[in-house]
C-alpha positions as CSV (number, residue, x, y, z in Angstrom):
1,M,-35.7,226.5,-26.8
2,S,-32.4,225.1,-25.9
3,S,-31.3,221.6,-25.7
4,S,-30.6,221.7,-21.9
5,V,-33.6,221.3,-19.5
6,N,-33.1,221.3,-16.0
7,L,-35.3,220.4,-13.0
8,N,-34.1,220.9,-9.4
9,S,-36.0,220.2,-6.2
10,C,-35.9,223.4,-4.1
11,I,-36.5,224.5,-0.5
12,F,-38.0,227.9,-0.2
13,D,-37.4,229.7,3.4
14,G,-39.4,232.9,3.9
15,P,-41.2,235.0,6.4
16,T,-44.1,232.6,6.4
17,G,-42.3,229.5,6.7
18,T,-40.5,226.8,4.8
19,R,-42.1,225.6,1.5
20,Y,-41.0,223.0,-1.0
21,G,-41.1,222.7,-4.8
22,F,-39.2,222.9,-7.9
23,L,-37.1,225.1,-10.3
24,L,-37.5,224.3,-13.9
25,Y,-35.3,226.1,-16.5
26,D,-33.6,226.1,-19.8
27,E,-31.4,228.7,-21.5
28,L,-34.7,230.9,-22.5
29,E,-37.2,230.1,-19.8
30,Q,-37.4,229.6,-16.0
31,T,-40.0,229.2,-13.5
32,Y,-40.6,227.7,-10.0
33,C,-43.2,226.1,-7.9
34,D,-43.4,226.3,-4.1
35,L,-46.6,224.4,-3.4
36,A,-45.3,221.1,-2.3
37,E,-46.2,220.0,1.4
38,S,-43.0,218.2,1.7
39,P,-39.6,217.9,0.0
40,I,-39.6,215.8,-3.2
41,V,-36.3,213.9,-3.0
42,K,-36.7,211.4,-5.8
43,D,-35.9,212.6,-9.1
44,L,-38.5,211.0,-11.1
45,E,-41.4,211.8,-8.6
46,L,-40.3,215.4,-9.1
47,L,-40.7,215.2,-12.8
48,A,-44.2,213.8,-12.1
49,Y,-44.9,216.6,-9.7
50,A,-43.8,219.1,-12.2
51,K,-45.8,217.7,-14.9
52,E,-49.0,218.2,-13.1
53,S,-48.4,222.1,-12.7
54,Q,-50.6,224.4,-14.5
55,Q,-47.9,227.0,-15.3
56,D,-47.5,228.0,-18.8
57,V,-43.8,227.9,-18.7
58,V,-43.7,224.4,-17.3
59,R,-46.2,223.1,-20.0
60,C,-44.0,224.6,-22.8
61,I,-40.8,223.4,-21.4
62,L,-42.1,219.7,-21.1
63,Q,-43.9,220.0,-24.4
64,Y,-40.7,220.8,-25.8
65,V,-38.9,217.8,-24.3
66,R,-41.8,215.6,-25.3
67,R,-41.8,216.9,-29.0
68,Y,-37.9,216.5,-29.5
69,K,-37.8,213.4,-27.2
70,K,-35.0,215.2,-25.3
71,S,-33.1,214.1,-22.1
72,M,-33.5,216.4,-18.9
73,I,-31.0,217.1,-16.2
74,I,-33.0,216.4,-12.8
75,N,-31.2,217.3,-9.6
76,R,-27.8,217.0,-11.6
77,T,-28.5,213.6,-13.2
78,T,-29.3,213.3,-16.6
79,Y,-32.2,211.2,-17.7
80,E,-32.4,210.1,-21.4
81,W,-35.9,210.2,-23.1
82,D,-36.4,206.6,-22.7
83,K,-36.2,206.9,-18.8
84,I,-38.5,209.9,-18.6
85,K,-41.0,209.3,-21.6
86,D,-43.6,207.4,-19.6
87,I,-43.7,210.0,-16.9
88,I,-44.3,213.0,-19.3
89,S,-46.1,211.5,-22.2
Protein backbone atom coordinates (compact mmCIF):
# COMPACT_ATOMS: atom_id res chain seq x y z
CA MET A 1 0.00 0.00 0.00
CA SER A 2 1.04 3.55 -0.55
CA SER A 3 1.26 6.38 1.89
CA SER A 4 -1.44 8.52 0.24
CA VAL A 5 -5.06 7.48 0.80
CA ASN A 6 -7.74 9.59 -0.87
CA LEU A 7 -11.50 9.69 -0.33
CA ASN A 8 -13.72 11.85 -2.53
CA SER A 9 -17.45 12.37 -2.57
CA CYS A 10 -18.95 11.71 -6.00
CA ILE A 11 -22.07 12.22 -8.04
CA PHE A 12 -22.80 9.45 -10.53
CA ASP A 13 -25.07 10.40 -13.44
CA GLY A 14 -26.38 7.53 -15.50
CA PRO A 15 -29.32 6.32 -17.51
CA THR A 16 -31.21 5.37 -14.33
CA GLY A 17 -30.70 8.76 -12.71
CA THR A 18 -28.33 10.46 -10.32
CA ARG A 19 -26.68 8.52 -7.51
CA TYR A 20 -24.24 9.60 -4.82
CA GLY A 21 -21.32 8.02 -3.04
CA PHE A 22 -17.56 8.02 -2.86
CA LEU A 23 -14.33 7.11 -4.58
CA LEU A 24 -11.61 5.64 -2.31
CA TYR A 25 -8.14 4.99 -3.65
CA ASP A 26 -4.42 4.85 -3.08
CA GLU A 27 -1.59 4.09 -5.48
CA LEU A 28 -2.45 0.38 -5.63
CA GLU A 29 -6.20 0.01 -5.16
CA GLN A 30 -9.35 1.90 -5.99
CA THR A 31 -13.06 1.41 -5.52
CA TYR A 32 -16.27 3.35 -5.49
CA CYS A 33 -19.70 3.18 -3.92
CA ASP A 34 -22.80 4.73 -5.46
CA LEU A 35 -25.43 3.73 -2.91
CA ALA A 36 -25.95 6.95 -0.91
CA GLU A 37 -29.43 8.43 -1.14
CA SER A 38 -28.18 12.02 -1.11
CA PRO A 39 -24.87 13.86 -1.41
CA ILE A 40 -22.51 13.53 1.54
CA VAL A 41 -20.81 16.90 1.73
CA LYS A 42 -19.12 16.87 5.13
CA ASP A 43 -15.74 15.19 4.97
CA LEU A 44 -15.84 13.26 8.24
CA GLU A 45 -19.41 12.10 7.57
CA LEU A 46 -18.16 10.76 4.23
CA LEU A 47 -15.42 8.85 6.04
CA ALA A 48 -17.98 7.38 8.47
CA TYR A 49 -20.17 6.37 5.52
CA ALA A 50 -17.23 4.74 3.73
CA LYS A 51 -16.30 2.83 6.88
CA GLU A 52 -19.69 1.10 6.79
CA SER A 53 -19.01 -0.30 3.32
CA GLN A 54 -18.83 -4.06 2.97
CA GLN A 55 -16.39 -3.90 0.05
CA ASP A 56 -13.12 -5.74 0.59
CA VAL A 57 -11.06 -2.97 -0.99
CA VAL A 58 -12.56 -0.37 1.36
CA ARG A 59 -11.87 -2.57 4.37
CA CYS A 60 -8.30 -3.22 3.22
CA ILE A 61 -7.47 0.45 2.63
CA LEU A 62 -9.00 1.57 5.94
CA GLN A 63 -7.23 -1.26 7.76
CA TYR A 64 -3.96 0.07 6.36
CA VAL A 65 -4.81 3.57 7.62
CA ARG A 66 -5.61 2.18 11.09
CA ARG A 67 -2.60 -0.11 11.30
CA TYR A 68 -0.08 2.57 10.37
CA LYS A 69 -2.00 5.54 11.84
CA LYS A 70 -1.91 7.31 8.50
CA SER A 71 -3.46 10.58 7.50
CA MET A 72 -6.07 10.70 4.73
CA ILE A 73 -6.94 13.20 2.06
CA ILE A 74 -10.72 13.67 2.04
CA ASN A 75 -12.13 15.92 -0.65
CA ARG A 76 -8.70 17.53 -1.10
CA THR A 77 -8.25 18.28 2.63
CA THR A 78 -5.63 16.39 4.62
CA TYR A 79 -6.80 14.91 7.93
CA GLU A 80 -4.13 13.69 10.31
CA TRP A 81 -4.60 10.43 12.20
CA ASP A 82 -5.67 12.19 15.42
CA LYS A 83 -8.62 13.77 13.59
CA ILE A 84 -9.93 10.56 11.97
CA LYS A 85 -8.99 7.83 14.46
CA ASP A 86 -12.28 7.91 16.39
CA ILE A 87 -14.25 7.47 13.17
CA ILE A 88 -12.38 4.51 11.69
CA SER A 89 -11.13 2.72 14.78
